[in-house]
DOGU-444842 format. One record per residue (C-alpha): chain; x, y, z; residue in three letters. Coordinates in steps of 0.02 Angstrom, whole numbers, always signed. Each point is the difference from the previous one (the first is absolute). Layout:
<recs>
["A"; [X; Y; Z]; "ala"]
...
</recs>
This chain:
<recs>
["A"; [+2479; -4041; -2113]; "met"]
["A"; [-9; +199; +71]; "pro"]
["A"; [-112; +39; +116]; "leu"]
["A"; [-166; +49; -82]; "ala"]
["A"; [-158; +100; +55]; "pro"]
["A"; [-147; -86; +51]; "his"]
["A"; [-112; +134; -86]; "arg"]
["A"; [+25; +124; -143]; "arg"]
["A"; [+37; +178; +75]; "trp"]
["A"; [-112; +139; -77]; "ile"]
["A"; [+122; +162; +18]; "leu"]
["A"; [-108; +183; +16]; "pro"]
["A"; [+15; +109; -125]; "gln"]
["A"; [-55; +157; +93]; "val"]
["A"; [-15; +175; -107]; "ala"]
["A"; [+92; +141; +98]; "ser"]
["A"; [-101; +79; +136]; "leu"]
["A"; [+46; +126; +130]; "asp"]
["A"; [-33; -69; +155]; "ala"]
["A"; [-145; +94; +125]; "pro"]
["A"; [+48; +108; +129]; "asp"]
["A"; [+33; -117; +163]; "gly"]
["A"; [+8; -158; -117]; "ile"]
["A"; [+185; -86; -23]; "pro"]
["A"; [+49; -2; -176]; "asp"]
["A"; [-15; -210; +28]; "leu"]
["A"; [-157; -11; +69]; "ile"]
["A"; [-49; +131; -150]; "ala"]
["A"; [+79; -132; -126]; "arg"]
["A"; [-81; -156; +75]; "ile"]
["A"; [-175; +84; +30]; "leu"]
["A"; [+23; +62; -195]; "gly"]
["A"; [+32; -173; -54]; "ala"]
["A"; [-151; -71; +74]; "arg"]
["A"; [-117; +121; -107]; "gly"]
["A"; [-24; +134; +131]; "ile"]
["A"; [-5; +176; -59]; "pro"]
["A"; [+122; +130; +91]; "ala"]
["A"; [-169; +92; +44]; "ala"]
["A"; [-53; -150; +105]; "ala"]
["A"; [+151; -45; +92]; "met"]
["A"; [-24; +90; +156]; "ala"]
["A"; [-173; -56; +3]; "ala"]
["A"; [+50; -174; -19]; "phe"]
["A"; [+118; +10; +155]; "leu"]
["A"; [-85; +71; +119]; "thr"]
["A"; [-134; -112; -32]; "gly"]
["A"; [-171; +111; +41]; "gly"]
["A"; [-157; -48; +35]; "pro"]
["A"; [-106; -69; -158]; "thr"]
["A"; [-180; +27; +60]; "arg"]
["A"; [-130; +81; -120]; "gly"]
["A"; [-79; -56; -157]; "gly"]
["A"; [-142; -87; -18]; "pro"]
["A"; [-38; -166; +129]; "pro"]
["A"; [-17; -181; -66]; "met"]
["A"; [-155; -62; -49]; "leu"]
["A"; [-109; -64; +131]; "asp"]
["A"; [+103; +74; +126]; "leu"]
["A"; [-146; +118; +83]; "ala"]
["A"; [-117; -144; -21]; "leu"]
["A"; [+103; -107; +110]; "ala"]
["A"; [+29; +126; +129]; "val"]
["A"; [-202; +48; +19]; "thr"]
["A"; [-16; -183; +10]; "arg"]
["A"; [+111; -34; +132]; "leu"]
["A"; [-61; +154; +114]; "arg"]
["A"; [-165; -64; -20]; "arg"]
["A"; [+69; -168; +67]; "ala"]
["A"; [+88; +83; +129]; "leu"]
["A"; [-160; +97; +53]; "ala"]
["A"; [-103; -142; -2]; "ala"]
["A"; [+133; -120; +90]; "gly"]
["A"; [+6; -134; -143]; "glu"]
["A"; [+120; -147; +7]; "arg"]
["A"; [+153; +68; -107]; "ile"]
["A"; [+144; -129; -61]; "val"]
["A"; [+161; +69; -76]; "val"]
["A"; [+54; -143; -120]; "tyr"]
["A"; [+184; +14; -64]; "gly"]
["A"; [+119; -87; -116]; "asp"]
["A"; [+148; -104; +97]; "tyr"]
["A"; [+150; +89; -53]; "asp"]
["A"; [+53; +158; +72]; "val"]
["A"; [-86; +103; -94]; "asp"]
["A"; [-168; -82; +40]; "gly"]
["A"; [+60; -13; +189]; "ile"]
["A"; [+57; +179; +14]; "ala"]
["A"; [-169; +68; -86]; "gly"]
["A"; [-114; -105; +104]; "thr"]
["A"; [+107; +78; +147]; "ala"]
["A"; [-24; +161; -72]; "ile"]
["A"; [-196; -6; -2]; "leu"]
["A"; [-21; -99; +180]; "val"]
["A"; [+98; +152; +68]; "arg"]
["A"; [-95; +116; -81]; "ala"]
["A"; [-158; -83; +66]; "phe"]
["A"; [+64; +6; +175]; "arg"]
["A"; [+42; +177; -24]; "ala"]
["A"; [-181; +26; -25]; "leu"]
["A"; [-46; -93; +155]; "gly"]
["A"; [-45; -152; -89]; "thr"]
["A"; [+76; -186; +20]; "val"]
["A"; [-6; -102; -179]; "val"]
["A"; [+32; -172; -52]; "ala"]
["A"; [+153; -53; -95]; "ala"]
["A"; [+16; -129; -110]; "tyr"]
["A"; [+149; -79; -104]; "ile"]
["A"; [-25; -160; -100]; "pro"]
["A"; [+119; -151; +18]; "asn"]
["A"; [+107; +2; -155]; "arg"]
["A"; [+12; -184; +3]; "tyr"]
["A"; [-187; -48; +45]; "glu"]
["A"; [-99; +148; -79]; "glu"]
["A"; [+130; +71; -132]; "gly"]
["A"; [-8; +185; -63]; "tyr"]
["A"; [-134; +133; +34]; "gly"]
["A"; [-168; -12; +36]; "leu"]
["A"; [-78; -167; +16]; "asn"]
["A"; [-198; -59; +24]; "gly"]
["A"; [+19; -119; +142]; "asp"]
["A"; [+79; +148; +85]; "ala"]
["A"; [-128; +130; -41]; "leu"]
["A"; [-131; -143; +57]; "glu"]
["A"; [+83; -12; +177]; "lys"]
["A"; [+17; +190; +15]; "leu"]
["A"; [-192; +24; -52]; "ala"]
["A"; [-30; -136; +127]; "ala"]
["A"; [+77; +93; +135]; "asp"]
["A"; [-101; +156; -42]; "gly"]
["A"; [+122; +94; -111]; "ala"]
["A"; [-107; +112; -114]; "thr"]
["A"; [+143; +101; -67]; "val"]
["A"; [+166; -68; -65]; "val"]
["A"; [+132; +104; -58]; "ile"]
["A"; [+155; -75; -104]; "ser"]
["A"; [+161; +52; +4]; "val"]
["A"; [+131; -44; -141]; "asp"]
["A"; [-119; -123; -87]; "cys"]
["A"; [-164; -19; -65]; "gly"]
["A"; [-1; +90; -163]; "val"]
["A"; [-20; -166; -111]; "thr"]
["A"; [-115; -94; +138]; "ala"]
["A"; [-165; +9; -107]; "val"]
["A"; [-69; -160; +63]; "gly"]
["A"; [+44; +47; +189]; "glu"]
["A"; [-83; +177; -38]; "ala"]
["A"; [-160; -91; -52]; "ala"]
["A"; [+21; -120; +160]; "ile"]
["A"; [-9; +167; +106]; "ala"]
["A"; [-147; +59; -69]; "arg"]
["A"; [-93; -170; +18]; "arg"]
["A"; [+55; +12; +194]; "leu"]
["A"; [-52; +185; +9]; "gly"]
["A"; [+170; +63; +23]; "val"]
["A"; [+66; +166; -53]; "asp"]
["A"; [+167; -34; -78]; "leu"]
["A"; [+117; +145; -31]; "ile"]
["A"; [+158; -56; -88]; "ile"]
["A"; [+135; +105; +6]; "thr"]
["A"; [+145; -47; -109]; "asp"]
["A"; [+139; +53; -102]; "his"]
["A"; [+13; -158; -148]; "his"]
["A"; [-19; +3; -158]; "his"]
["A"; [-193; -12; -15]; "pro"]
["A"; [-82; -122; -122]; "pro"]
["A"; [-110; +37; -147]; "glu"]
["A"; [-160; -17; +106]; "lys"]
["A"; [+18; +50; +181]; "leu"]
["A"; [-89; -74; +145]; "pro"]
["A"; [-175; +63; +48]; "glu"]
["A"; [+48; +58; +163]; "ala"]
["A"; [-77; +132; +107]; "phe"]
["A"; [+175; +117; -55]; "ala"]
["A"; [+153; -34; -81]; "val"]
["A"; [+143; +134; +37]; "val"]
["A"; [+144; -39; -116]; "asn"]
["A"; [+92; +143; -83]; "pro"]
["A"; [+30; -124; -139]; "arg"]
["A"; [-189; -4; -43]; "arg"]
["A"; [-32; +33; -179]; "pro"]
["A"; [-81; +191; +25]; "gly"]
["A"; [+67; +37; +165]; "asp"]
["A"; [+60; +174; +5]; "pro"]
["A"; [+125; +1; +148]; "ser"]
["A"; [+187; +25; -42]; "arg"]
["A"; [+93; -115; +105]; "asp"]
["A"; [-20; -172; -102]; "lys"]
["A"; [+136; -80; +76]; "asp"]
["A"; [-45; -6; +180]; "leu"]
["A"; [+32; -155; +92]; "ser"]
["A"; [-155; -89; +89]; "gly"]
["A"; [+48; +72; +170]; "ser"]
["A"; [+16; +179; -101]; "gly"]
["A"; [-181; -34; -46]; "val"]
["A"; [-53; -47; +168]; "ala"]
["A"; [+91; +164; +69]; "leu"]
["A"; [-99; +114; -123]; "val"]
["A"; [-162; -86; +65]; "leu"]
["A"; [+48; +28; +181]; "ala"]
["A"; [+35; +169; -30]; "arg"]
["A"; [-157; +38; -91]; "glu"]
["A"; [-95; -105; +167]; "leu"]
["A"; [+91; +106; +131]; "leu"]
["A"; [-9; +164; -60]; "gly"]
["A"; [+155; +100; -4]; "asp"]
["A"; [+9; +68; +178]; "val"]
["A"; [+11; -203; +51]; "ala"]
["A"; [+106; -59; -121]; "phe"]
["A"; [+134; +141; +30]; "ala"]
["A"; [-18; -53; +208]; "val"]
["A"; [+36; -217; -71]; "his"]
["A"; [+104; +47; -142]; "glu"]
["A"; [+150; -49; +59]; "asp"]
["A"; [-63; -173; +40]; "ala"]
["A"; [-85; -29; -158]; "leu"]
["A"; [+121; +70; -125]; "val"]
["A"; [+120; -111; +59]; "gln"]
["A"; [-80; -152; -30]; "leu"]
["A"; [-34; +56; -175]; "ala"]
["A"; [+179; +40; -6]; "ala"]
["A"; [+46; -189; +36]; "leu"]
["A"; [-118; -47; -139]; "ala"]
["A"; [+44; +112; -128]; "thr"]
["A"; [+175; -45; +13]; "val"]
["A"; [-39; -203; +24]; "ala"]
["A"; [-128; -2; -148]; "asp"]
["A"; [+135; +72; -135]; "val"]
["A"; [-107; +129; -48]; "val"]
["A"; [+91; +153; -89]; "pro"]
["A"; [+77; +130; +134]; "leu"]
["A"; [-59; +148; -90]; "val"]
["A"; [-134; +130; +29]; "gly"]
["A"; [-126; -38; +127]; "ala"]
["A"; [+97; -177; +33]; "asn"]
["A"; [+156; +107; +39]; "arg"]
["A"; [-104; +123; +122]; "val"]
["A"; [-70; -148; +74]; "ile"]
["A"; [+169; -79; +31]; "thr"]
["A"; [+87; +138; +43]; "arg"]
["A"; [-119; +55; +136]; "ala"]
["A"; [-9; -184; +70]; "gly"]
["A"; [+183; -17; +17]; "leu"]
["A"; [-4; +166; +91]; "glu"]
["A"; [-138; -56; +125]; "ala"]
["A"; [+84; -166; +10]; "leu"]
["A"; [+167; +50; +44]; "asn"]
["A"; [-67; +145; +113]; "arg"]
["A"; [-159; -97; +99]; "ala"]
["A"; [-13; -185; -56]; "pro"]
["A"; [-141; -98; +26]; "leu"]
["A"; [+19; -117; +144]; "thr"]
["A"; [+19; -153; -113]; "gly"]
["A"; [+97; +91; -134]; "val"]
["A"; [+130; +43; +141]; "arg"]
["A"; [-6; -186; +59]; "ala"]
["A"; [+35; -63; -199]; "leu"]
["A"; [+127; +125; -10]; "val"]
["A"; [+91; -57; +139]; "asp"]
["A"; [-3; -168; -33]; "arg"]
["A"; [+48; +38; -183]; "ala"]
["A"; [+169; +76; +70]; "gly"]
["A"; [-42; +176; -61]; "leu"]
["A"; [+60; +154; +61]; "lys"]
["A"; [-181; +111; +44]; "leu"]
["A"; [+31; +174; -57]; "gly"]
["A"; [+88; -53; -156]; "arg"]
["A"; [-128; -136; -81]; "val"]
["A"; [-1; +29; -184]; "thr"]
["A"; [-110; -64; -147]; "ala"]
["A"; [+131; -129; -36]; "ser"]
["A"; [-21; -57; +177]; "asp"]
["A"; [-174; -15; -31]; "ile"]
["A"; [+34; -112; -165]; "ala"]
["A"; [+121; -111; +84]; "phe"]
["A"; [-18; -17; +183]; "gly"]
["A"; [-186; +55; +54]; "leu"]
["A"; [-111; -47; -139]; "gly"]
["A"; [+90; -174; -24]; "pro"]
["A"; [-61; -50; +188]; "arg"]
["A"; [-140; +75; -11]; "leu"]
["A"; [-59; -108; -162]; "asn"]
["A"; [+76; -156; +73]; "ala"]
["A"; [-156; -25; +119]; "ala"]
["A"; [-116; -25; -156]; "gly"]
["A"; [+137; -100; -99]; "arg"]
["A"; [+16; -131; +127]; "ile"]
["A"; [-151; -3; +107]; "thr"]
["A"; [-124; +140; -13]; "asp"]
["A"; [+18; +187; +30]; "ala"]
["A"; [-82; +18; +166]; "glu"]
["A"; [+132; +21; +91]; "glu"]
["A"; [+81; +148; -112]; "ala"]
["A"; [-187; +98; +16]; "leu"]
["A"; [+1; -5; +193]; "arg"]
["A"; [+183; +56; +10]; "leu"]
["A"; [-56; +146; -112]; "leu"]
["A"; [-147; +29; +130]; "leu"]
["A"; [+73; -32; +161]; "thr"]
["A"; [+42; +122; +121]; "glu"]
["A"; [+69; -118; +126]; "asp"]
["A"; [+180; +6; -10]; "thr"]
["A"; [+23; -180; +76]; "gly"]
["A"; [-126; -78; -133]; "glu"]
["A"; [+108; +110; -132]; "ala"]
["A"; [+159; -93; +49]; "lys"]
["A"; [-70; -156; -2]; "gly"]
["A"; [-82; +4; -162]; "leu"]
["A"; [+165; +87; -76]; "ala"]
["A"; [+95; -150; +57]; "asp"]
["A"; [-131; -131; -88]; "arg"]
["A"; [+14; +93; -153]; "leu"]
["A"; [+177; +13; +3]; "glu"]
["A"; [-9; -210; +12]; "gln"]
["A"; [-126; -6; -150]; "arg"]
["A"; [+130; +107; -101]; "asn"]
["A"; [+129; -104; +33]; "val"]
["A"; [-102; -160; -48]; "glu"]
["A"; [-45; +95; -151]; "arg"]
["A"; [+177; +37; -51]; "gln"]
["A"; [+25; -184; +16]; "val"]
["A"; [-150; -46; -109]; "leu"]
["A"; [+51; +140; -120]; "thr"]
["A"; [+176; -81; -40]; "arg"]
["A"; [-89; -169; -40]; "gly"]
["A"; [-124; +65; -123]; "val"]
["A"; [+122; +119; -77]; "val"]
["A"; [+108; -127; -36]; "ala"]
["A"; [-140; -117; -75]; "gly"]
["A"; [-57; +153; -97]; "ala"]
["A"; [+157; +45; -75]; "arg"]
["A"; [+40; -199; -63]; "ala"]
["A"; [-183; -7; -80]; "gln"]
["A"; [+25; +165; -101]; "ala"]
["A"; [+155; -65; -69]; "leu"]
["A"; [-92; -136; -95]; "leu"]
["A"; [-98; +147; -114]; "arg"]
["A"; [+153; +105; -25]; "pro"]
["A"; [-86; +76; -167]; "glu"]
["A"; [-172; +65; +102]; "ala"]
["A"; [-61; +170; +2]; "trp"]
["A"; [-67; -35; +162]; "ala"]
["A"; [+53; -131; +127]; "thr"]
["A"; [-108; -101; +85]; "val"]
["A"; [+14; -146; +116]; "val"]
["A"; [-90; -113; +119]; "ala"]
["A"; [+8; -112; +156]; "asp"]
["A"; [-85; -89; +116]; "ala"]
["A"; [+134; +40; +133]; "gly"]
["A"; [+3; +172; +1]; "trp"]
["A"; [-111; +86; +117]; "pro"]
["A"; [-123; +143; -52]; "ala"]
["A"; [+77; +140; +117]; "gly"]
["A"; [+177; -13; -92]; "ile"]
["A"; [-43; -18; -180]; "val"]
["A"; [-6; +200; -16]; "gly"]
["A"; [+185; +23; +60]; "leu"]
["A"; [+57; -135; -136]; "ala"]
["A"; [-90; +84; -134]; "ala"]
["A"; [+96; +143; +34]; "ser"]
["A"; [+172; -86; +7]; "arg"]
["A"; [-51; -70; -159]; "leu"]
["A"; [-23; +171; -81]; "val"]
["A"; [+149; +50; +47]; "glu"]
["A"; [+99; -136; -52]; "asp"]
["A"; [-68; -4; -181]; "his"]
["A"; [-90; +176; -28]; "gly"]
["A"; [-157; -56; -52]; "arg"]
["A"; [-164; -28; +87]; "pro"]
["A"; [-14; -175; +117]; "ala"]
["A"; [-167; -72; +79]; "ala"]
["A"; [+55; -133; +146]; "val"]
["A"; [-144; -117; +46]; "ile"]
["A"; [-14; -95; +149]; "ala"]
["A"; [-103; -166; -38]; "leu"]
["A"; [-123; -77; +128]; "asp"]
["A"; [-97; -138; -77]; "gly"]
["A"; [-75; +53; -169]; "asp"]
["A"; [+8; +176; +56]; "gln"]
["A"; [+137; +132; -11]; "gly"]
["A"; [+31; +159; +89]; "lys"]
["A"; [+119; +126; -110]; "gly"]
["A"; [+87; +147; +29]; "ser"]
["A"; [+53; +120; -157]; "cys"]
["A"; [+135; +111; -17]; "arg"]
["A"; [+44; +109; -160]; "ser"]
["A"; [+117; +122; -84]; "ile"]
["A"; [-39; +178; -86]; "ala"]
["A"; [-107; -22; -146]; "gly"]
["A"; [-94; -155; +41]; "val"]
["A"; [-154; +52; +132]; "his"]
["A"; [+1; -171; +67]; "ile"]
["A"; [-183; +23; +72]; "ala"]
["A"; [-61; +31; -182]; "glu"]
["A"; [+89; -154; -55]; "ala"]
["A"; [-94; -91; +143]; "leu"]
["A"; [-163; +89; -78]; "asp"]
["A"; [+40; -91; -162]; "ala"]
["A"; [+11; -170; +74]; "cys"]
["A"; [-168; +31; +89]; "asp"]
["A"; [-77; -164; -61]; "asp"]
["A"; [+138; -107; +58]; "leu"]
["A"; [+11; +62; +180]; "leu"]
["A"; [-137; -13; +146]; "val"]
["A"; [+48; +170; +58]; "arg"]
["A"; [+147; +143; -11]; "his"]
["A"; [+40; +170; +42]; "gly"]
["A"; [+129; +120; +31]; "gly"]
["A"; [+87; +152; -95]; "his"]
["A"; [+132; +38; -133]; "ala"]
["A"; [+154; -82; +84]; "met"]
["A"; [-65; -118; +118]; "ala"]
["A"; [-168; -118; +8]; "ala"]
["A"; [-59; -169; +57]; "gly"]
["A"; [-106; -132; -66]; "phe"]
["A"; [-102; -167; +41]; "ser"]
["A"; [+16; -135; -129]; "val"]
["A"; [-48; -179; -45]; "val"]
["A"; [+161; -109; -5]; "ala"]
["A"; [-48; -70; -170]; "ser"]
["A"; [-5; +171; -85]; "arg"]
["A"; [+166; +57; +47]; "ile"]
["A"; [+83; -67; -162]; "pro"]
["A"; [-143; +117; -95]; "glu"]
["A"; [+43; +143; +116]; "leu"]
["A"; [+183; -2; -25]; "thr"]
["A"; [-41; +3; -184]; "ala"]
["A"; [-114; +147; +4]; "arg"]
["A"; [+102; +94; +102]; "leu"]
["A"; [+152; -26; -108]; "asp"]
["A"; [-98; +67; -161]; "ala"]
["A"; [-61; +139; +104]; "phe"]
["A"; [+171; +72; +63]; "val"]
["A"; [+72; -34; -173]; "ala"]
["A"; [-128; +95; -76]; "gln"]
["A"; [+22; +157; +128]; "arg"]
["A"; [+180; -7; -23]; "leu"]
["A"; [-16; +20; -195]; "gly"]
["A"; [+90; -173; -10]; "gly"]
["A"; [+161; +79; +70]; "val"]
["A"; [+87; -115; +130]; "arg"]
["A"; [-5; +101; +180]; "pro"]
["A"; [+178; +48; +39]; "val"]
["A"; [+26; +13; +197]; "pro"]
["A"; [+54; +181; +24]; "thr"]
["A"; [+63; +121; +124]; "leu"]
["A"; [-37; +201; -21]; "val"]
["A"; [+148; +106; +66]; "val"]
["A"; [-49; +163; +72]; "asp"]
["A"; [+158; +86; -15]; "ala"]
["A"; [+185; -47; -28]; "glu"]
["A"; [+125; +92; +135]; "ile"]
["A"; [+185; +23; +21]; "gly"]
["A"; [+129; -73; +139]; "ala"]
["A"; [-19; +153; +82]; "asp"]
["A"; [-165; +16; +31]; "thr"]
["A"; [-53; -142; +94]; "leu"]
["A"; [-2; +68; +171]; "ser"]
["A"; [-82; -2; +168]; "ala"]
["A"; [-65; +178; -65]; "arg"]
["A"; [-81; -98; -154]; "leu"]
["A"; [-88; -110; +108]; "ala"]
["A"; [-100; +156; +78]; "leu"]
["A"; [-45; +67; -169]; "glu"]
["A"; [-74; -152; -49]; "leu"]
["A"; [-91; -13; +154]; "ala"]
["A"; [-131; +118; -68]; "ala"]
["A"; [-60; -109; -128]; "leu"]
["A"; [-73; -123; +166]; "glu"]
["A"; [-115; -83; +12]; "pro"]
["A"; [+64; -113; -147]; "cys"]
["A"; [-79; -149; -60]; "gly"]
["A"; [-94; -60; -148]; "ala"]
["A"; [-28; +142; -135]; "gly"]
["A"; [+141; +113; +84]; "asn"]
["A"; [+143; -129; +38]; "pro"]
["A"; [+168; +61; +97]; "arg"]
["A"; [+108; +75; -135]; "pro"]
["A"; [+113; -123; -97]; "arg"]
["A"; [+157; +83; -36]; "leu"]
["A"; [+138; -67; -116]; "leu"]
["A"; [+166; -20; +47]; "leu"]
["A"; [+144; -43; -130]; "arg"]
["A"; [+158; -78; +38]; "asp"]
["A"; [+12; -29; +199]; "val"]
["A"; [+103; -118; +103]; "arg"]
["A"; [-98; -140; +93]; "val"]
["A"; [+76; -96; +129]; "his"]
["A"; [-44; -92; +160]; "gly"]
["A"; [-117; -110; -96]; "ile"]
["A"; [-104; -138; +78]; "arg"]
["A"; [-156; -107; +7]; "gln"]
["A"; [-128; +39; +152]; "val"]
["A"; [-171; -58; +27]; "gly"]
["A"; [-77; -174; +59]; "ala"]
["A"; [+35; -68; -166]; "asp"]
["A"; [+143; +107; -46]; "leu"]
["A"; [-122; +76; -133]; "asp"]
["A"; [+57; +193; +40]; "his"]
["A"; [+148; +82; -42]; "leu"]
["A"; [+118; +136; +114]; "arg"]
["A"; [+142; +96; -53]; "cys"]
["A"; [+92; +165; +11]; "lys"]
["A"; [-6; +126; -122]; "leu"]
["A"; [+164; +128; -26]; "thr"]
["A"; [-73; +154; -79]; "val"]
["A"; [+130; +124; -14]; "gly"]
["A"; [+66; +31; +173]; "arg"]
["A"; [-140; -74; +92]; "phe"]
["A"; [-43; -188; +25]; "thr"]
["A"; [-185; -42; +31]; "phe"]
["A"; [-91; -181; +60]; "asp"]
["A"; [-105; -63; -130]; "ala"]
["A"; [-129; -134; -2]; "met"]
["A"; [-76; -88; -177]; "ala"]
["A"; [-154; -111; +48]; "phe"]
["A"; [-6; -175; -88]; "arg"]
["A"; [+154; +38; -70]; "arg"]
["A"; [+108; -133; +90]; "gly"]
["A"; [+32; -96; -156]; "asp"]
["A"; [+94; +143; -76]; "arg"]
["A"; [+132; +14; +147]; "ala"]
["A"; [+140; -100; -87]; "glu"]
["A"; [-22; +80; -172]; "ala"]
["A"; [+10; +173; +90]; "met"]
["A"; [+161; -42; +116]; "glu"]
["A"; [+80; -47; -187]; "gly"]
["A"; [-44; +179; -68]; "glu"]
["A"; [+61; +118; +141]; "gly"]
["A"; [-85; +141; -87]; "arg"]
["A"; [-167; +20; -57]; "val"]
["A"; [-137; +122; -75]; "asp"]
["A"; [-149; +0; +136]; "ala"]
["A"; [-165; +62; +5]; "val"]
["A"; [-48; +49; +204]; "val"]
["A"; [-98; +65; +107]; "thr"]
["A"; [+53; +102; +149]; "val"]
["A"; [-69; -28; +177]; "gly"]
["A"; [+39; -1; +188]; "asn"]
["A"; [+82; -146; +68]; "gly"]
["A"; [+37; -47; +181]; "ile"]
["A"; [+57; +150; +97]; "arg"]
["A"; [-82; +121; -130]; "gly"]
["A"; [+151; -58; -117]; "met"]
["A"; [-34; +41; -185]; "val"]
["A"; [-34; -189; -62]; "glu"]
["A"; [-14; -38; -185]; "leu"]
["A"; [-121; -123; -88]; "glu"]
["A"; [+56; -67; -154]; "leu"]
["A"; [-128; -16; -131]; "gln"]
["A"; [+95; -77; -138]; "asp"]
["A"; [+186; -1; -34]; "phe"]
["A"; [+119; -68; -144]; "gly"]
["A"; [+182; +15; -41]; "ala"]
["A"; [+72; +172; -52]; "val"]
["A"; [-67; +61; -161]; "gly"]
["A"; [-174; -82; +27]; "ser"]
["A"; [-90; +167; -9]; "ala"]
["A"; [+71; +62; -149]; "ala"]
["A"; [-91; -152; -80]; "ala"]
["A"; [-185; +62; +61]; "met"]
["A"; [-142; +83; -93]; "val"]
["A"; [-13; +192; +26]; "pro"]
["A"; [-182; +39; +53]; "ala"]
</recs>
């Protein structure tokens, strides 16, 4: 059997264009394929400031209330989510208040004991401790009941969030969320930390914010990349500025994390956040609770930072082991419903902190939305990942009567459900996805940015492509098509031999290449000897050009693909 690609490649059909002055032809072709007009290419690449336009609804109201609380010496608590976005956003606001000469409390709920978002018991405890103002970060927009509890307790609740809002908003003192209906602000795709950064800027004022900008923006960059929001517009500006600050003057805890992850300060990229720093920060909340990660982002003590980074490393190793087990079980269950429109699997042996990672793998496997549920008695906590064309938070809205609680955005969401209702939820999600896709089965696809010849791939090309950084969601590393290249030195690598490492000889040059989670294709690749491949270009060890194989197939595979 010939070596077949895992996905259908969508080949670019870009009208001829004259590259703007100073922009290499290939870069212009890539940007053109992504829908960026020639006149806007230079601005996209430079990533200039995007401030301006009307502010988010309730932003001024929130700032006025916080300044009044500061003047009166009221007790303020920042209440964040337990993932990187919530932790970093909490650190942003805590540091902003420190800059104003005030120490505020921070509260991160325990995933296993309290669950996602605001909860009534925590608000009761905070009010009993004297809190009069609670600011949520990266959560709260669906907390209708909890907002009512805050009002009863006499606590002014300021919600800052970026998740898909429900039809009925919580009756809080202020709800700052760019996705609110009627919100006039321009940047709709901010992370939760991005929203917290906007609040911090307004609270501090331009002069004080400029003094502390390096610290705050690198926290926002960590979250923006780790939360997989589109790296375009304001998010691109935040991430670029944050990476610049991180590489030049990292926070004490960030420096310790960079060292522990084996990264080189001065060369940390968005990909390093996505696959190195982000998972370590997330590991705390996935395994136990996220307090250690928050302390790391707030500490100024190098010894404490090193100890915390070491503990997060241990948590991340535990997370990797657990993830392998959950993914294996989820994959086995998914095979029992091969005709599903949405994969829904559940098990009592799965930790709630790991199920989102497994859902991502199932989407990669089957090209359809997935929900993975950790059961605990008669309750289940689930995490969803989705595909283009299916807004998963809206899908959960359509299942509201079956769920205890839910929230999220287009590509990722979470929920709680009574275990006995999972079969109904499965059927409802199947019907929703089928309707949204018009009855056409989703096929895993890979959009190719450009085809290049053997003489194009070089160290110079890697430098040109670096102009597109930071790359991530919404602005991926360019995917380049190579036809009929020699592949050799093939071997399986990784703890479970699930990855594939090889060498590609392209024209006169030979490059190291890695294909993640394709170890099972090693023998078939060896049998071919030459392949068509879609690759991304990066820098490996010692600054050498290294390729990542996004997909590959027998020679001639590209000819059978569909033009965009």
